MARMI-714687 format. One record per residue: residue in one letter; x, z, y of N, C-alpha, C in turn. Coordinates in steps of 0.2 Angstrom, whole numbers. Atoms other than C-alpha are relative to their C-alpha. Layout:
BEGIN
<atom "a" <X Z Y> <X Z Y> <X Z Y>>
...
END
This chain:
BEGIN
<atom "m" <2 -8 -2> <-95 0 -100> <-2 -1 9>>
<atom "t" <2 -2 -6> <-103 5 -82> <2 6 3>>
<atom "f" <-2 -7 -4> <-100 19 -69> <-7 6 -4>>
<atom "k" <3 -3 2> <-116 26 -77> <2 4 -6>>
<atom "d" <-2 -1 8> <-108 29 -95> <4 6 3>>
<atom "f" <-4 -6 0> <-96 43 -86> <-5 6 3>>
<atom "n" <4 -9 -3> <-112 56 -83> <0 1 7>>
<atom "l" <-3 -1 -9> <-108 54 -63> <-8 4 0>>
<atom "n" <6 0 -4> <-120 62 -52> <-4 -5 4>>
<atom "q" <5 5 1> <-135 53 -51> <-2 -3 9>>
<atom "q" <0 0 -7> <-134 55 -29> <10 -5 -1>>
<atom "l" <-6 4 0> <-113 48 -32> <-2 -5 -2>>
<atom "l" <1 5 5> <-121 33 -45> <-2 -4 8>>
<atom "n" <5 4 -6> <-133 28 -28> <5 -2 5>>
<atom "g" <-5 2 -6> <-118 27 -17> <5 -8 -3>>
<atom "l" <-5 5 5> <-108 17 -31> <-4 -5 2>>
<atom "d" <6 4 -1> <-124 7 -30> <2 -3 5>>
<atom "a" <1 2 -7> <-124 6 -12> <7 -6 2>>
<atom "m" <-7 4 -2> <-105 -2 -10> <1 -4 -5>>
<atom "g" <-4 6 4> <-107 -14 -25> <4 2 -4>>
<atom "f" <-6 -2 4> <-97 -5 -38> <-4 1 -7>>
<atom "s" <5 -3 7> <-105 -7 -57> <5 0 -4>>
<atom "k" <-5 -2 7> <-89 -9 -71> <6 2 3>>
<atom "p" <-7 -3 -1> <-75 0 -68> <5 -2 -2>>
<atom "t" <-8 4 -1> <-55 -5 -66> <0 3 -8>>
<atom "p" <-3 -5 8> <-45 1 -84> <3 5 3>>
<atom "i" <-5 -8 0> <-36 13 -74> <-6 5 4>>
<atom "q" <5 -5 1> <-54 20 -68> <-1 2 -7>>
<atom "l" <3 -1 6> <-60 18 -87> <4 5 -2>>
<atom "q" <-3 -6 4> <-46 29 -93> <1 8 4>>
<atom "a" <-4 -4 -6> <-41 40 -78> <-9 6 1>>
<atom "i" <5 -4 -2> <-60 47 -74> <-3 4 -5>>
<atom "p" <2 -4 4> <-63 54 -90> <4 6 -1>>
<atom "l" <-6 -4 0> <-47 62 -90> <-3 9 6>>
<atom "i" <1 -4 -6> <-50 70 -72> <-7 5 -1>>
<atom "l" <5 -3 -1> <-67 76 -76> <-1 4 -6>>
<atom "a" <-2 -6 5> <-61 86 -93> <6 3 4>>
<atom "n" <-5 -6 -4> <-49 95 -80> <7 0 -3>>
<atom "k" <-6 -1 0> <-34 89 -87> <6 -4 5>>
<atom "d" <-7 2 -5> <-17 86 -77> <3 -8 -2>>
<atom "l" <0 6 2> <-14 69 -77> <8 -3 5>>
<atom "i" <-3 6 -3> <1 54 -74> <-2 -6 0>>
<atom "a" <4 6 0> <-5 39 -70> <7 -5 4>>
<atom "c" <-5 5 -4> <6 23 -65> <-4 -5 -3>>
<atom "a" <7 7 -2> <-5 10 -57> <4 -1 7>>
<atom "q" <-2 3 -6> <-1 -1 -44> <-6 -2 6>>
<atom "t" <7 -1 -7> <-12 -3 -26> <-3 -8 -3>>
<atom "g" <4 6 2> <-26 -16 -30> <-1 2 -6>>
<atom "t" <4 2 8> <-30 -10 -48> <-5 5 3>>
<atom "g" <5 -5 1> <-44 3 -41> <4 6 0>>
<atom "k" <-3 -3 2> <-32 18 -42> <-4 7 5>>
<atom "t" <1 -2 -5> <-39 27 -26> <-9 3 -3>>
<atom "a" <5 -1 3> <-57 26 -35> <-1 5 -5>>
<atom "a" <-2 -2 6> <-52 33 -50> <1 7 -2>>
<atom "y" <0 -8 -2> <-48 51 -44> <-5 2 4>>
<atom "v" <6 -2 -6> <-60 50 -28> <-7 2 -5>>
<atom "l" <7 -3 5> <-75 49 -41> <-1 8 -5>>
<atom "p" <2 -5 5> <-73 62 -54> <0 8 6>>
<atom "i" <0 -4 -4> <-67 73 -40> <-6 1 5>>
<atom "l" <6 0 -3> <-83 71 -29> <-4 1 -4>>
<atom "n" <1 -4 4> <-91 74 -44> <-1 6 -1>>
<atom "k" <0 -7 1> <-85 91 -46> <-3 1 6>>
<atom "i" <0 -2 -5> <-87 93 -28> <-8 2 1>>
<atom "a" <6 -1 1> <-107 90 -30> <-4 3 -2>>
<atom "e" <3 -4 4> <-110 101 -42> <2 8 0>>
<atom "t" <-3 -6 -1> <-101 115 -34> <-4 5 4>>
<atom "e" <2 -4 -4> <-111 129 -25> <2 1 8>>
<atom "n" <-3 -5 -6> <-99 139 -14> <5 -7 0>>
<atom "r" <-3 4 -1> <-90 127 -6> <7 0 5>>
<atom "n" <-7 -2 -4> <-72 130 1> <5 -7 0>>
<atom "l" <-6 9 2> <-56 116 2> <0 1 -6>>
<atom "n" <0 -1 8> <-58 110 -15> <5 -5 -1>>
<atom "t" <-4 5 0> <-45 96 -14> <7 -1 6>>
<atom "l" <-5 2 -4> <-30 92 -7> <3 -8 -4>>
<atom "i" <-4 5 2> <-22 74 -8> <4 -2 6>>
<atom "i" <-6 1 -4> <-4 69 -2> <1 -7 0>>
<atom "a" <-2 10 1> <-1 50 3> <7 -1 5>>
<atom "p" <-7 0 -5> <16 46 11> <-2 -6 8>>
<atom "t" <1 1 -7> <9 37 26> <-9 1 3>>
<atom "r" <5 0 -2> <-3 38 38> <-7 -8 0>>
<atom "e" <3 6 3> <-10 21 34> <-4 1 -6>>
<atom "l" <4 0 7> <-14 26 16> <-4 5 2>>
<atom "a" <5 -8 0> <-21 44 21> <-7 -3 5>>
<atom "l" <7 0 -3> <-34 34 33> <-4 -4 -5>>
<atom "q" <6 4 4> <-39 22 20> <-2 2 -6>>
<atom "i" <3 -4 5> <-41 35 7> <-6 4 5>>
<atom "d" <2 -4 -4> <-50 44 20> <-8 -3 1>>
<atom "q" <6 5 -1> <-62 28 22> <-4 0 -8>>
<atom "q" <4 2 4> <-65 28 5> <-2 7 -3>>
<atom "v" <4 -5 0> <-71 44 2> <-6 3 3>>
<atom "e" <6 1 -5> <-82 44 17> <-6 -3 -4>>
<atom "g" <4 5 2> <-90 29 8> <-4 2 -7>>
<atom "f" <0 -5 6> <-90 36 -9> <-6 3 1>>
<atom "s" <2 -4 -1> <-98 51 -3> <-6 0 4>>
<atom "y" <7 -1 -4> <-113 47 8> <-5 4 -3>>
<atom "f" <8 -2 2> <-127 52 -2> <2 8 -4>>
<atom "i" <-3 -6 3> <-117 70 -8> <1 3 6>>
<atom "s" <-2 -5 -9> <-113 75 11> <6 4 -5>>
<atom "a" <-5 -1 0> <-96 78 5> <4 0 6>>
<atom "s" <-4 2 -6> <-82 80 20> <4 -2 -2>>
<atom "s" <-6 1 -1> <-64 74 22> <3 2 9>>
<atom "i" <-3 -2 -4> <-52 78 34> <7 -6 0>>
<atom "a" <-7 0 1> <-35 65 37> <4 3 4>>
<atom "i" <-6 -5 -6> <-20 75 45> <5 -4 -1>>
<atom "y" <-6 5 1> <-8 64 48> <5 1 9>>
<atom "g" <-3 -2 -7> <6 63 63> <2 -7 4>>
<atom "g" <2 5 -4> <10 51 76> <-5 -1 6>>
<atom "g" <4 -1 -8> <-3 56 90> <4 4 5>>
<atom "d" <-1 -3 -5> <-2 64 104> <-4 8 2>>
<atom "g" <2 -7 1> <-6 84 108> <-9 0 0>>
<atom "s" <7 -4 -2> <-25 82 108> <0 -3 -7>>
<atom "t" <-2 2 7> <-22 72 91> <0 6 -4>>
<atom "w" <-2 -4 5> <-15 88 84> <-5 8 2>>
<atom "d" <6 -6 -2> <-29 99 93> <-8 -2 -4>>
<atom "q" <4 -1 1> <-40 90 86> <-3 1 -8>>
<atom "q" <0 -3 8> <-35 92 67> <-1 5 -3>>
<atom "k" <1 -8 -2> <-34 109 70> <-6 3 0>>
<atom "k" <8 -3 -1> <-52 111 75> <-3 -1 -6>>
<atom "a" <2 1 5> <-57 101 61> <2 3 -8>>
<atom "l" <-2 -4 7> <-47 111 48> <-4 8 0>>
<atom "k" <0 -7 -2> <-52 127 56> <-9 0 -3>>
<atom "e" <6 2 1> <-71 121 54> <-2 1 -9>>
<atom "g" <2 1 7> <-69 115 36> <0 -5 -3>>
<atom "a" <0 7 4> <-68 101 23> <0 1 -9>>
<atom "d" <0 0 7> <-71 97 6> <8 -1 -2>>
<atom "i" <-4 4 0> <-58 85 5> <7 1 4>>
<atom "v" <-4 1 -4> <-41 85 14> <5 -4 -4>>
<atom "i" <-5 6 1> <-28 69 15> <4 -1 5>>
<atom "a" <-5 0 -6> <-14 71 23> <9 -3 -2>>
<atom "t" <-7 2 0> <4 65 27> <5 9 -2>>
<atom "p" <-4 -5 -1> <20 78 22> <2 4 6>>
<atom "g" <-2 -2 -5> <26 81 36> <-5 5 4>>
<atom "r" <3 -3 -4> <10 85 47> <-4 5 -5>>
<atom "l" <3 -7 4> <3 94 34> <4 8 0>>
<atom "i" <-5 -6 -1> <19 106 34> <-2 3 6>>
<atom "a" <3 -5 -7> <16 109 52> <-5 2 0>>
<atom "q" <7 -4 -1> <-2 114 51> <1 6 -6>>
<atom "l" <-2 -4 3> <4 125 37> <4 6 4>>
<atom "q" <-3 -6 -4> <17 134 48> <-3 3 4>>
<atom "a" <5 -4 -6> <5 137 62> <-6 2 -4>>
<atom "g" <6 -3 1> <-7 145 51> <-8 -2 1>>
<atom "d" <5 3 -1> <-19 132 54> <-4 -1 -8>>
<atom "m" <3 2 8> <-23 129 33> <-1 5 -4>>
<atom "d" <-1 -6 4> <-28 141 22> <-2 -5 -7>>
<atom "l" <-1 2 6> <-24 133 2> <-2 4 -5>>
<atom "s" <1 -3 5> <-27 148 -7> <-5 -3 -5>>
<atom "q" <6 3 3> <-46 138 -13> <1 -5 -4>>
<atom "v" <-2 8 3> <-38 121 -20> <-2 0 -6>>
<atom "q" <1 0 10> <-42 117 -37> <2 -6 1>>
<atom "h" <-5 6 5> <-35 99 -38> <5 -2 8>>
<atom "l" <-4 3 -3> <-20 92 -30> <3 -7 -2>>
<atom "i" <-1 5 3> <-16 74 -31> <6 -3 5>>
<atom "l" <-4 2 -5> <-2 66 -24> <0 -7 -2>>
<atom "d" <1 9 -1> <-4 46 -20> <6 -4 0>>
<atom "e" <-5 2 0> <9 34 -22> <9 3 0>>
<atom "a" <-6 -5 -1> <22 48 -26> <7 -5 0>>
<atom "d" <-5 4 -1> <36 36 -29> <2 -2 6>>
<atom "r" <-2 1 -7> <35 31 -12> <3 6 4>>
<atom "m" <1 -6 -4> <34 48 -5> <8 3 -3>>
<atom "l" <-7 -4 1> <51 52 -14> <3 -4 3>>
<atom "d" <-2 5 -3> <58 36 -9> <3 -1 8>>
<atom "m" <1 -5 -5> <53 44 9> <4 5 2>>
<atom "g" <-5 -7 -3> <64 59 7> <-6 4 -1>>
<atom "f" <6 -3 0> <48 69 3> <0 7 -4>>
<atom "f" <2 -5 5> <53 80 -11> <0 8 -1>>
<atom "d" <1 -4 -4> <57 93 -3> <-7 3 3>>
<atom "d" <7 -1 -5> <41 94 8> <-6 3 -7>>
<atom "i" <3 -1 4> <32 92 -8> <-2 7 -3>>
<atom "i" <0 -8 5> <38 109 -17> <0 5 5>>
<atom "k" <2 -6 -6> <35 119 -1> <-8 -2 0>>
<atom "i" <7 -1 0> <18 113 1> <-3 4 -6>>
<atom "i" <3 -2 5> <14 116 -17> <-1 8 -1>>
<atom "s" <-1 -8 2> <22 133 -15> <-6 4 3>>
<atom "y" <6 -2 -3> <5 136 -4> <-5 1 -4>>
<atom "l" <8 1 3> <-9 132 -17> <3 6 -6>>
<atom "p" <2 -4 6> <-15 143 -32> <6 -4 -5>>
<atom "i" <-3 2 3> <-6 141 -48> <-5 -1 -5>>
<atom "q" <3 2 4> <-20 139 -57> <-6 -9 4>>
<atom "r" <4 4 -4> <-28 122 -52> <2 -8 -5>>
<atom "q" <-2 6 2> <-29 103 -57> <5 -5 5>>
<atom "t" <-6 4 -4> <-13 91 -53> <-1 -6 -3>>
<atom "l" <3 7 4> <-16 72 -55> <9 -3 7>>
<atom "l" <-5 4 -3> <-1 60 -50> <2 -7 -2>>
<atom "f" <3 9 -1> <-3 43 -46> <9 -3 2>>
<atom "s" <-5 4 -2> <13 32 -44> <-1 -8 -4>>
<atom "a" <-2 8 2> <17 12 -45> <5 -2 -5>>
<atom "t" <-4 -1 6> <32 17 -54> <2 6 -3>>
<atom "m" <-2 -8 3> <41 30 -65> <7 0 0>>
<atom "p" <-8 0 3> <60 32 -63> <-3 7 -1>>
<atom "p" <-2 -7 2> <68 49 -68> <-2 3 4>>
<atom "k" <2 -7 -4> <64 58 -52> <-7 2 1>>
<atom "i" <5 -2 2> <47 55 -53> <-1 7 -7>>
<atom "r" <0 -5 8> <49 63 -72> <1 7 2>>
<atom "t" <-2 -7 1> <57 78 -65> <-6 2 9>>
<atom "l" <6 -6 -2> <43 83 -52> <-5 0 -3>>
<atom "a" <5 -2 5> <31 79 -64> <1 5 -4>>
<atom "n" <-1 -4 5> <38 93 -76> <0 6 4>>
<atom "k" <-2 -6 0> <41 105 -63> <-9 2 3>>
<atom "i" <6 -2 0> <22 103 -56> <-7 0 -3>>
<atom "l" <5 2 7> <10 98 -70> <0 4 -6>>
<atom "k" <-1 -5 6> <6 107 -85> <-5 -5 -6>>
<atom "n" <0 4 5> <6 97 -102> <-8 -4 3>>
<atom "p" <5 6 -4> <-1 81 -93> <-4 -5 -4>>
<atom "e" <2 6 3> <-11 67 -101> <3 -7 5>>
<atom "e" <-2 4 -5> <-3 50 -97> <-2 -7 0>>
<atom "i" <5 6 0> <-11 33 -92> <7 -4 3>>
<atom "s" <-4 4 -2> <0 18 -89> <-4 -6 0>>
<atom "i" <3 8 0> <-9 1 -84> <8 -4 3>>
<atom "a" <-7 5 0> <6 -12 -86> <3 -4 7>>
<atom "i" <-3 4 -6> <15 -18 -69> <-4 -9 -1>>
<atom "s" <4 8 -2> <3 -34 -64> <6 -4 2>>
<atom "k" <-6 5 -2> <12 -51 -63> <-6 0 6>>
<atom "p" <4 0 -6> <6 -57 -46> <-5 -6 -2>>
<atom "a" <4 5 3> <-9 -67 -44> <-1 -7 -1>>
<atom "e" <0 6 3> <-13 -84 -52> <2 -3 7>>
<atom "g" <1 4 -5> <-17 -88 -34> <4 -1 4>>
<atom "i" <-8 0 -6> <-1 -86 -24> <3 -6 -3>>
<atom "l" <-6 7 1> <10 -101 -23> <7 3 3>>
<atom "q" <-5 -4 -1> <27 -92 -23> <4 -6 0>>
<atom "l" <-6 3 -4> <42 -101 -13> <5 3 1>>
<atom "a" <-5 -4 -3> <59 -97 -9> <3 -5 4>>
<atom "y" <-6 2 -5> <70 -104 5> <7 2 0>>
<atom "l" <-8 -1 -1> <89 -106 3> <3 0 8>>
<atom "v" <-1 2 -5> <93 -102 20> <6 4 2>>
<atom "k" <-4 -4 -4> <108 -95 33> <-5 5 3>>
<atom "d" <3 -2 -3> <103 -80 41> <-1 -1 9>>
<atom "a" <0 3 -7> <105 -89 59> <-7 -6 -1>>
<atom "q" <6 6 0> <90 -102 51> <-6 5 0>>
<atom "k" <7 -2 0> <77 -89 48> <-4 -1 4>>
<atom "v" <9 0 -4> <67 -87 65> <0 -10 -1>>
<atom "g" <3 6 1> <68 -106 66> <-4 -3 -4>>
<atom "l" <5 2 7> <60 -109 48> <-6 5 3>>
<atom "v" <8 0 -3> <47 -98 52> <-3 -1 6>>
<atom "q" <1 5 -8> <45 -106 69> <-4 -7 -5>>
<atom "l" <1 9 3> <43 -124 57> <-8 3 -3>>
<atom "l" <7 -1 4> <29 -114 46> <-4 0 3>>
<atom "l" <4 -5 -3> <20 -106 57> <-2 -7 4>>
<atom "e" <3 7 -4> <17 -124 67> <-2 -5 -5>>
<atom "k" <2 6 3> <17 -136 52> <-7 3 -4>>
<atom "g" <6 1 5> <5 -126 40> <-5 4 4>>
<atom "n" <6 -4 -2> <-12 -118 42> <-2 7 -1>>
<atom "f" <2 -5 3> <-12 -101 40> <-4 7 7>>
<atom "s" <4 -2 -8> <-25 -90 50> <4 7 -1>>
<atom "s" <-3 -5 0> <-17 -73 46> <8 1 -6>>
<atom "v" <-5 -2 3> <2 -68 42> <2 7 -1>>
<atom "i" <-7 -6 -1> <13 -54 36> <5 -4 0>>
<atom "i" <-5 0 0> <29 -54 39> <5 8 -1>>
<atom "f" <-3 -6 3> <41 -43 28> <8 -1 4>>
<atom "a" <-9 -2 -2> <59 -35 36> <3 5 -3>>
<atom "s" <-3 -5 2> <70 -24 28> <0 5 5>>
<atom "t" <-1 -3 -5> <72 -12 44> <-6 1 5>>
<atom "k" <4 -1 -5> <61 -5 57> <4 -3 6>>
<atom "e" <-3 3 -5> <75 -12 69> <1 -6 -2>>
<atom "n" <1 7 2> <74 -28 59> <-7 -2 4>>
<atom "v" <8 -1 -3> <56 -26 63> <-1 -2 7>>
<atom "k" <0 0 -8> <59 -25 83> <4 -6 -1>>
<atom "k" <-6 5 -4> <73 -37 85> <-5 -9 -6>>
<atom "l" <3 6 1> <63 -51 74> <-9 0 5>>
<atom "d" <3 1 -4> <47 -48 84> <1 0 8>>
<atom "s" <2 3 -7> <54 -49 101> <5 -9 -1>>
<atom "e" <-2 7 1> <62 -66 93> <-6 -5 1>>
<atom "l" <7 4 -1> <45 -73 89> <-3 -2 8>>
<atom "q" <2 3 -7> <39 -70 107> <3 -4 4>>
<atom "a" <-5 4 -4> <54 -77 115> <-1 -8 -4>>
<atom "i" <2 9 4> <48 -96 105> <-10 2 0>>
<atom "n" <6 1 0> <29 -90 110> <-4 1 -5>>
<atom "i" <4 -1 5> <24 -85 95> <-4 7 1>>
<atom "a" <6 -7 -2> <9 -69 97> <1 4 -7>>
<atom "s" <-1 -4 8> <17 -58 82> <-2 6 5>>
<atom "k" <1 -5 -4> <15 -40 84> <4 6 -5>>
<atom "a" <-8 -4 4> <31 -27 76> <-7 8 -1>>
<atom "f" <2 -6 4> <20 -12 65> <7 5 -2>>
<atom "h" <-5 -7 3> <33 4 63> <-4 4 2>>
<atom "s" <1 -6 -2> <34 21 65> <0 3 8>>
<atom "d" <-1 0 -8> <40 21 84> <-10 1 4>>
<atom "l" <7 0 -2> <21 17 87> <-2 5 2>>
<atom "e" <4 -7 1> <10 30 93> <-6 -3 -5>>
<atom "q" <6 1 4> <-6 30 81> <-5 -4 4>>
<atom "p" <6 4 -5> <-19 23 96> <3 -7 -2>>
<atom "e" <-3 6 -4> <-6 6 98> <0 -2 -9>>
<atom "r" <3 2 7> <-5 6 76> <-6 -3 -3>>
<atom "e" <7 0 4> <-24 8 73> <-4 -6 5>>
<atom "s" <2 4 -3> <-27 -6 87> <2 -7 -1>>
<atom "i" <-4 7 5> <-13 -19 78> <-5 -3 -5>>
<atom "m" <4 2 4> <-24 -16 65> <-5 -3 -3>>
<atom "r" <7 2 -5> <-40 -18 73> <-1 -9 -1>>
<atom "d" <-1 6 -2> <-34 -34 79> <1 -3 -5>>
<atom "f" <-3 3 6> <-26 -40 64> <-6 -3 -6>>
<atom "k" <7 -2 6> <-42 -36 52> <-3 -7 4>>
<atom "a" <5 5 -4> <-53 -46 65> <3 -7 2>>
<atom "k" <-2 7 0> <-43 -63 64> <2 -3 10>>
<atom "r" <-2 -1 -6> <-38 -59 84> <9 0 0>>
<atom "l" <-6 0 -1> <-21 -57 79> <3 -3 -6>>
<atom "q" <-3 3 7> <-11 -70 66> <7 3 -2>>
<atom "v" <-7 -2 3> <7 -63 64> <0 7 1>>
<atom "i" <-2 -8 0> <11 -44 61> <7 1 -4>>
<atom "i" <-6 2 4> <28 -40 55> <2 8 -1>>
<atom "g" <-2 -8 3> <32 -22 45> <5 -1 -6>>
<atom "t" <-5 -3 5> <44 -14 34> <-5 -1 -8>>
<atom "d" <6 -1 7> <38 -10 14> <-5 4 1>>
<atom "i" <6 -5 0> <27 3 19> <-5 -2 1>>
<atom "l" <4 5 -2> <17 -10 27> <-5 -4 -8>>
<atom "s" <0 1 8> <17 -17 8> <-7 3 -4>>
<atom "r" <4 -2 4> <6 -4 2> <-5 7 5>>
<atom "g" <5 -7 -3> <-1 6 17> <-5 -4 3>>
<atom "i" <6 2 -1> <-15 -8 20> <-4 -4 -5>>
<atom "d" <6 7 5> <-30 -19 11> <-4 -4 5>>
<atom "v" <4 6 -5> <-34 -33 23> <-2 -7 -7>>
<atom "e" <1 7 4> <-44 -50 15> <2 -5 5>>
<atom "g" <-1 6 -3> <-39 -66 20> <6 -2 3>>
<atom "i" <-6 3 -2> <-22 -66 21> <3 -4 -2>>
<atom "s" <-2 5 2> <-14 -81 20> <6 -3 -1>>
<atom "l" <-5 3 1> <3 -83 21> <5 7 1>>
<atom "v" <-5 -7 1> <17 -67 16> <7 -5 0>>
<atom "i" <-3 4 2> <33 -72 20> <6 8 1>>
<atom "n" <-5 -4 0> <48 -62 16> <7 -2 3>>
<atom "f" <-8 2 -2> <62 -63 30> <5 3 -1>>
<atom "d" <-5 -3 4> <72 -51 21> <-1 0 -7>>
<atom "a" <4 -2 7> <72 -52 3> <-1 7 -2>>
<atom "p" <0 -6 0> <65 -37 -3> <5 5 -6>>
<atom "p" <-4 -1 2> <76 -24 -9> <1 3 -9>>
<atom "d" <0 -1 4> <68 -21 -26> <-5 -4 -4>>
<atom "p" <6 7 4> <59 -33 -38> <-6 4 0>>
<atom "e" <6 -2 -3> <44 -21 -37> <-4 -1 4>>
<atom "d" <5 1 -9> <42 -21 -20> <-1 -6 0>>
<atom "y" <2 5 -2> <43 -39 -20> <-9 -2 -5>>
<atom "i" <7 0 2> <25 -39 -31> <-2 4 6>>
<atom "h" <6 -4 -7> <18 -27 -17> <-3 -3 5>>
<atom "r" <-1 5 -10> <24 -38 -1> <-6 -7 -3>>
<atom "i" <2 7 3> <16 -55 -10> <-6 1 -2>>
<atom "g" <8 -2 3> <0 -45 -17> <-5 2 6>>
<atom "r" <5 0 -7> <-7 -43 2> <-4 -6 -1>>
<atom "t" <7 6 0> <-13 -61 -2> <-1 -1 -5>>
<atom "a" <3 1 6> <-22 -69 -14> <-4 4 -3>>
<atom "r" <3 -5 4> <-31 -55 -16> <-10 -2 -1>>
<atom "a" <6 3 2> <-51 -55 -24> <0 -6 -2>>
<atom "a" <1 8 0> <-48 -72 -31> <2 -5 5>>
<atom "t" <-4 4 -5> <-41 -81 -17> <5 -1 -3>>
<atom "k" <-7 5 0> <-27 -92 -12> <3 1 4>>
<atom "g" <-3 -1 -7> <-12 -89 -2> <5 -2 -3>>
<atom "t" <-6 3 0> <5 -92 0> <8 5 1>>
<atom "a" <-5 -3 -1> <22 -82 -2> <5 -2 1>>
<atom "i" <-9 6 -1> <40 -87 5> <4 6 1>>
<atom "t" <-5 -5 -4> <55 -78 4> <5 -5 -1>>
<atom "f" <-6 5 0> <70 -83 10> <7 3 -1>>
<atom "i" <-5 -4 3> <86 -80 1> <8 -3 4>>
<atom "n" <-6 3 -4> <103 -81 10> <5 1 -5>>
<atom "l" <-7 2 7> <120 -82 -1> <1 9 -4>>
<atom "k" <1 -4 3> <120 -62 -3> <-6 3 -4>>
<atom "d" <7 -2 4> <101 -59 -9> <0 -6 -6>>
<atom "q" <0 4 4> <104 -72 -23> <-1 2 -7>>
<atom "q" <0 -3 8> <106 -61 -38> <-7 4 0>>
<atom "k" <8 -2 0> <93 -50 -30> <-6 -1 0>>
<atom "f" <7 4 2> <80 -63 -32> <0 -1 -6>>
<atom "k" <0 0 6> <86 -68 -49> <-6 7 -4>>
<atom "r" <2 -6 4> <82 -49 -55> <-10 1 2>>
<atom "i" <8 2 1> <63 -53 -47> <-2 -6 -3>>
<atom "e" <3 3 6> <61 -67 -57> <2 3 -8>>
<atom "s" <1 -5 6> <65 -56 -71> <-4 3 -2>>
<atom "l" <7 -4 1> <52 -45 -69> <-6 -4 0>>
<atom "i" <9 3 0> <37 -57 -65> <1 -6 -5>>
<atom "g" <0 2 7> <43 -68 -80> <0 -7 2>>
<atom "k" <2 6 -2> <44 -83 -70> <6 -3 5>>
<atom "e" <-3 3 -6> <56 -97 -59> <-5 0 4>>
<atom "i" <3 2 -8> <51 -98 -41> <3 -6 2>>
<atom "p" <-3 6 -3> <54 -114 -35> <6 2 5>>
<atom "k" <-5 0 -6> <70 -114 -22> <1 -8 5>>
<atom "i" <0 7 -5> <69 -126 -7> <6 0 4>>
<atom "p" <-3 1 -4> <82 -132 2> <-4 1 8>>
<atom "v" <2 0 -5> <80 -128 22> <-1 -7 4>>
<atom "p" <2 5 -2> <72 -143 32> <9 -3 2>>
<atom "d" <-6 3 -5> <87 -155 41> <0 2 5>>
<atom "s" <1 0 -8> <80 -152 58> <3 10 -2>>
<atom "q" <-2 -11 -5> <87 -130 57> <5 -1 -4>>
<atom "g" <-8 0 0> <106 -136 50> <-2 -1 -8>>
<atom "d" <-3 0 6> <116 -137 35> <-3 3 -7>>
<atom "m" <4 -2 6> <108 -133 17> <6 7 -3>>
<atom "i" <-5 -2 3> <117 -118 8> <-2 -2 -8>>
<atom "s" <2 1 8> <118 -118 -12> <0 5 -1>>
<atom "y" <1 -7 6> <110 -108 -25> <3 -3 -9>>
<atom "d" <-2 -1 8> <113 -106 -43> <0 -8 -3>>
<atom "p" <2 7 3> <115 -126 -50> <-7 1 -6>>
<atom "e" <6 3 3> <102 -121 -63> <-6 1 0>>
<atom "v" <4 -4 -4> <89 -114 -53> <-3 -5 6>>
<atom "n" <0 6 -4> <90 -129 -40> <-5 -4 -2>>
<atom "l" <8 4 4> <74 -137 -44> <-1 -5 5>>
<atom "g" <-2 8 -1> <77 -153 -31> <-8 1 3>>
<atom "s" <4 2 -3> <64 -162 -24> <-6 1 0>>
<atom "t" <8 -2 5> <47 -160 -34> <-2 3 5>>
<atom "f" <2 -5 -3> <44 -143 -26> <0 -1 9>>
<atom "k" <-1 2 -5> <50 -149 -11> <-7 -3 6>>
<atom "n" <7 6 -2> <35 -161 -10> <-5 2 -2>>
<atom "r" <7 -5 1> <24 -148 -16> <0 3 7>>
<atom "f" <1 -5 -5> <26 -136 -4> <2 -5 10>>
<atom "r" <1 4 -6> <25 -149 11> <-5 -2 0>>
<atom "k" <8 2 -1> <10 -155 7> <-5 6 2>>
<atom "n" <6 -6 -2> <3 -136 7> <1 1 7>>
<atom "i" <1 -1 -8> <10 -135 25> <-2 -4 5>>
<atom "n" <0 3 -5> <6 -149 32> <-8 -2 0>>
<atom "k" <8 1 -2> <-15 -146 30> <1 3 6>>
<atom "k" <0 -2 -7> <-17 -146 48> <-8 0 0>>
<atom "s" <6 -1 -2> <-34 -140 54> <0 -7 6>>
<atom "n" <3 5 -5> <-44 -157 62> <-6 1 4>>
END
């Protein structure tokens, strides 16, 4: 099946052809007909499944066939990075149908607020916004949502994890009762069901099974003490041939601390966190995408907020708090059928947590004791300590140096 089988607007199809899109992904195959049929929808699908196009394409198709244009669609996303990413995709898909979009997010200075305010007053077909900044604009009287026909919540589980439940309900109070509502979430915990029951009407449901990590990812784990972690990062970066590296830490404070420690041992890294001004965040991301920056450090927000090709190594400096976060984190590497390496540091208190990760992905991940140069080893559950075979396998991997 191709996109032509959805009977989409020809100009929209021309845009897809220009971008090299031909066959829909499973989420697109199931979601697009339902959205075109004006159904409310709950879709469980992870980042990397093509979910953005799954809702953007049918919405753009409707906009292309609308004569009297107002603010048609509101998309709410948890982070400014995701909002910008969605905005970029809307711009690409809508190139030939002249639909307009605006990304509304916090973190900038007063001029950013003024630019967003002006853009809102001039009008747009689609607004992509983070909850906090959207509420601020609504309270300032700079937005009229009375004509909105479509509401889309992207990464709804992440928004609820970040404490945005009440904000979302408040935003919805500004919307018309008669609208189409689409909820996309990587997971479907009870709190998502509670939200869905409040805001959707007789929704259809789609569930794309939680994907296993890509086959091209070499997954390994080191058994470490906390004091050994920084030295091990240094060893991996010195011995390995990794051009682009993401390091995940558990909190913003840990991100900042690790960045300072790596800078102190002459590793050129950048911490990526919410305390940075938006221009700083955009500059870091440009440098990282252009390979001018080798190492970027962030929290789990980074695991869903960026889409960068060619990341060769992911390091879980702190083990992820949730097994599904592990899949999101390591999914930053080995994208588009490439290969990559994902390494997790496991201290004593994280061992049980890591077993839950292995249970989710259905495989045992090789455990490697730290090299002798990093001090005394810690022990792991004997039944999963796999010994020298995997040590040798990994050492072959990291000893590939550029000649």
